N, C-alpha and C positions, 0 to 999 in steps of 0.2 A: 827748649833750645838744646841742640846737640853741639857738643864740642869734641873735636878729635885732636888728640896730641900725637903727632907723628914722631916716631923714634924717641919716645920718652925713656928715660933711664930709671928703672925701678930697682930697689934694693929690698930684699926680704929681711926684715928685722930679726927673725928667728934664726935663719940659717946663714945670713950674711951673703947669700948668693945674689948676684945682680945681673941685669940684662937690659937689652934695648927692645922696646916693643911699642905698639900703637895702643892708645887708650881712648875709649869712648866714654864721655861723660854726658849724662842727660839729667837736667833739672838738679844739678849739683851732686849727683850720685854716680860713682863709677859703675858702668853697666857691663863693660866688656874690656878685656885685656888680651891682646894678641896681635896678629898680623891684620892690617886694615883690609886686606883682600878677603878675610874670613868674617868680617863684621857686616851683616846684612844692612842695606839701606845707606851705606856710606860710600861715597865715590871720592 
């Protein structure tokens, strides 16, 4: 099963930097972080 989180808010624990991005999760594992247009197979 694929799950896409649109406009997810991520915070880097090491640097404290944060941002908004799309996240692809497959079988409970984060597979891709970025813009949804750049993730193959997701519409």
